C-alpha positions in Angstrom: -8.2 39.5 109.0 -6.3 37.8 106.2 -8.4 38.4 103.1 -8.6 42.0 101.8 -9.4 43.4 98.4 -6.5 44.8 96.4 -6.4 48.4 95.4 -8.4 49.0 92.2 -10.6 45.9 92.6 -14.2 46.0 91.7 -15.1 45.0 95.2 -16.4 41.7 94.0 -13.4 40.0 92.5 -11.3 37.3 94.1 -9.6 38.6 97.2 -5.8 38.8 97.5 -4.1 37.2 100.5 -2.7 40.0 102.6 -1.6 40.1 106.2 -3.4 42.6 108.2 -0.6 42.6 110.8 1.5 45.7 110.7 4.6 46.6 112.8 4.2 49.4 115.2 6.5 51.2 117.7 3.6 51.7 120.1 4.1 50.0 123.4 1.7 47.1 123.5 1.2 47.4 127.3 0.6 51.1 127.7 -0.9 51.9 124.3 -0.3 55.0 122.2 0.6 58.4 123.5 -2.3 60.8 123.3 -2.6 64.6 123.3 -3.4 66.5 126.5 -3.6 70.2 127.3 0.0 70.2 128.5 1.5 68.0 125.8 1.6 64.4 124.6 2.0 62.6 127.8 -0.9 60.3 128.5 -1.0 56.8 127.2 -4.3 55.4 126.0 -5.1 51.7 126.3 -7.1 50.3 123.4 -10.6 49.3 124.2 -11.7 47.2 121.2 -15.2 45.8 121.2 -15.8 42.3 119.9 -17.0 43.5 116.5 -14.5 46.4 116.1 -16.9 49.2 117.0 -15.2 51.9 119.0 -15.6 51.7 122.8 -15.1 55.1 124.4 -13.3 55.5 127.7 -12.4 58.5 129.7 -8.7 59.1 130.2 -7.6 59.8 133.8 -11.2 60.3 134.9 -11.2 64.0 134.0 -14.2 63.8 131.7 -12.1 65.0 128.7 -10.0 63.2 126.1 -12.3 60.3 125.1 -10.4 57.3 123.7 -11.7 54.7 121.3 -10.1 51.5 120.0 -10.8 50.5 116.4 -8.2 47.8 116.2 -5.2 50.1 115.5 -3.3 52.5 117.8 -3.8 55.3 115.2 -7.6 55.2 115.8 -7.2 55.7 119.6 -4.8 58.5 119.0 -7.1 60.2 116.5 -10.1 59.9 118.9 -8.0 61.4 121.7 -6.9 64.2 119.5 -10.5 65.2 118.9 -11.1 66.3 122.5 -14.8 66.8 123.1 -16.7 69.4 125.1 -18.8 68.5 128.2 -22.1 68.6 126.3 -20.8 66.0 123.8 -19.5 63.8 126.5 -22.8 63.8 128.2 -24.6 63.0 125.0 -22.1 60.2 124.4 -22.7 58.9 127.9 -26.5 58.9 127.3 -25.9 57.0 124.1 -23.9 54.3 125.8 -26.5 53.9 128.5 -29.3 53.6 125.9 -27.3 51.2 123.8 -27.4 53.6 120.9 -24.2 53.7 118.8 -22.7 57.2 118.3 -20.0 58.3 115.9 -16.5 58.2 117.3 -14.8 61.5 118.3 -12.6 61.3 115.2 -15.6 60.8 112.9 -17.4 63.6 114.6 -14.4 65.9 114.2 -14.3 64.9 110.5 -18.0 65.8 110.1 -17.4 69.1 111.8 -14.5 69.8 109.5 -16.5 68.9 106.3 -19.4 71.1 107.4 -17.0 74.0 108.0 -15.2 73.4 104.7 -18.5 73.5 102.8 -19.6 76.6 104.8 -22.7 74.5 105.2 -26.0 76.3 106.0 -28.5 73.5 105.3 -27.6 70.0 106.3 -29.6 66.7 106.3 -28.7 64.0 108.9 -30.2 60.5 108.5 -30.1 58.8 111.9 -30.4 61.4 114.7 -29.3 59.0 117.5 -29.0 61.0 120.7 -27.4 64.0 119.1 -23.6 63.3 119.1 -23.1 63.6 115.3 -25.7 66.5 115.2 -23.7 68.5 117.7 -20.5 68.0 115.7 -22.3 69.0 112.4 -23.8 72.1 114.0 -20.4 73.1 115.4 -19.0 73.1 111.8 -22.0 74.8 110.1 -22.6 78.5 109.7 -24.0 80.3 112.7 -27.3 80.7 110.9 -27.3 77.1 109.6 -30.2 74.6 110.1 -29.7 70.9 110.6 -32.6 68.7 109.4 -32.3 65.4 111.2 -34.4 62.3 110.6 -34.9 59.3 112.8 -37.6 56.6 113.3 -37.4 57.0 117.1 -39.0 60.3 118.5 -37.8 59.5 122.0 -34.2 59.6 120.7 -34.8 62.9 119.0 -36.1 64.4 122.3 -32.7 63.5 123.9 -30.9 64.9 120.9 -32.7 68.2 121.3 -31.5 68.2 124.9 -27.9 67.6 123.6 -28.3 70.5 121.2 -29.6 72.8 124.0 -26.8 71.8 126.3 -24.3 72.6 123.5 -25.7 76.1 123.3 -27.7 75.9 120.1 -30.9 77.8 119.7 -34.1 75.7 119.2 -34.4 76.9 115.6 -31.0 75.5 114.6 -32.3 71.9 114.4 -35.4 70.5 112.8 -36.1 67.0 114.0 -38.4 65.0 111.7 -39.6 61.6 113.0 -40.1 58.9 110.4 -38.3 56.7 107.9 -35.8 58.5 105.7 -37.2 56.8 102.7 -40.5 58.6 103.4 -39.0 61.9 104.5 -36.3 62.6 102.0 -38.5 62.7 98.9 -40.3 65.7 100.5 -37.1 67.8 100.8 -36.2 70.3 98.1 -34.0 69.5 95.1 -30.6 71.0 95.1 -31.2 72.8 98.4 -28.6 71.2 100.7 -24.9 71.5 101.4 -24.3 68.2 103.1 -26.1 64.9 103.7 -24.8 62.6 106.4 -26.1 59.1 106.3 -26.0 57.0 109.5 -29.3 55.2 109.3 -30.4 51.8 108.0 -27.5 50.3 106.1 -29.9 48.4 103.9 -31.2 51.7 102.6 -27.8 53.3 101.7 -28.3 52.9 98.0 -31.6 54.7 98.3 -30.0 57.4 100.4 -27.4 57.9 97.7 -30.0 58.4 95.0 -31.8 60.9 97.2 -28.6 62.7 98.1 -27.6 63.3 94.5 -31.0 65.0 94.1 -30.9 67.0 97.3 -27.3 68.3 97.1 -26.2 71.5 95.4 -23.2 71.3 93.1 -20.2 71.1 95.4 -22.2 69.6 98.2 -21.1 66.6 100.2 -22.6 63.2 101.0 -21.1 61.0 103.8 -21.9 57.4 104.8 -21.0 56.1 108.2 -20.2 52.5 109.0 -19.2 51.2 105.5 -16.6 48.9 107.0 -19.3 46.9 108.8 -17.0 46.2 111.6 -14.4 44.9 109.1 -16.8 42.5 107.3 -17.0 44.6 104.2 -13.2 44.1 103.7 -13.3 40.4 104.3 -14.3 38.1 101.4 -15.5 35.5 103.9 -18.6 37.6 104.6 -21.3 37.6 102.0 -24.4 38.5 104.0 -27.0 40.9 102.6 -25.8 44.0 104.5 -22.2 43.5 103.5 -23.1 43.0 99.9 -25.3 46.1 99.9 -22.5 48.2 101.5 -20.1 47.0 98.9 -22.6 48.1 96.2 -22.7 51.6 97.7 -18.9 51.7 97.8 -18.7 50.7 94.2 -21.5 53.1 93.1 -19.9 56.1 94.8 -16.4 55.3 93.6 -17.5 54.8 90.0 -20.0 57.6 89.7 -19.1 60.4 87.2 -21.2 62.8 89.3 -19.0 62.4 92.5 -15.5 62.9 93.7 -15.1 60.2 96.4 -12.8 59.3 99.3 -13.0 56.5 101.8 -11.7 57.6 105.3 -10.6 55.0 107.8 -12.2 56.7 110.8 -13.7 54.2 113.2 -16.0 52.0 111.2 -15.3 53.7 107.8 -16.6 57.1 106.5 -17.3 57.2 102.8 -17.5 60.8 101.5 -18.0 62.3 98.1 -18.4 65.8 96.6 -21.1 66.3 94.0 -19.4 67.7 90.8 -20.7 71.0 89.5 
């Protein structure tokens, strides 16, 4: 990619010409070194998909240490560092077989960290998938915490419940609500949630933002997955509706006086913000 926005741009100005090529000391043939139980000895090959979405592969066939390629060796290293338990690996495998995208291991670990940092007891997830992100969120939440997860596909939620059960969570730890988030979110209580994770319809992200500001307590967190749009959001050559709407969300979160934002380069981009007291 040759066209990127400069720091401080309004996300709609003329792009600056920047080379995306960066030097690296990583061996191009063997890939980056990744962490193992006995040290940093394995090397992970990058497995980039055509549109930049992470492709997860199992290192050395041991069912541990999933690796993803997001176009940079650091992404593979971060995914390998976030070693996942067997229940998560099974949920991730089911997601692959069903053709349902799941958050990368590094993104999942970030969600777990954020939930733990917020000491989250009540969390809303938009986009259940097959339970990968939900397991990560539940791992970071308080032991008495409840995850409310919304998805338009009840069949997926059934498989997510299976993932939660395999991960050792009691049935009452997750509340699965089928339906469109635009219909479900208005029924949830004002100021009653510690974290809102958005991984649903990208066209609805601005609506999710408005609802999140209402749902979150002061000090609560909102996170948007996939804001890079496989690199398209950073490339001025792309002006399709989804990309323009994602740029609008990025701009709105960055410029909001009610939020303290950060954009994390995990996998396909994780936009996070804390609601000011």
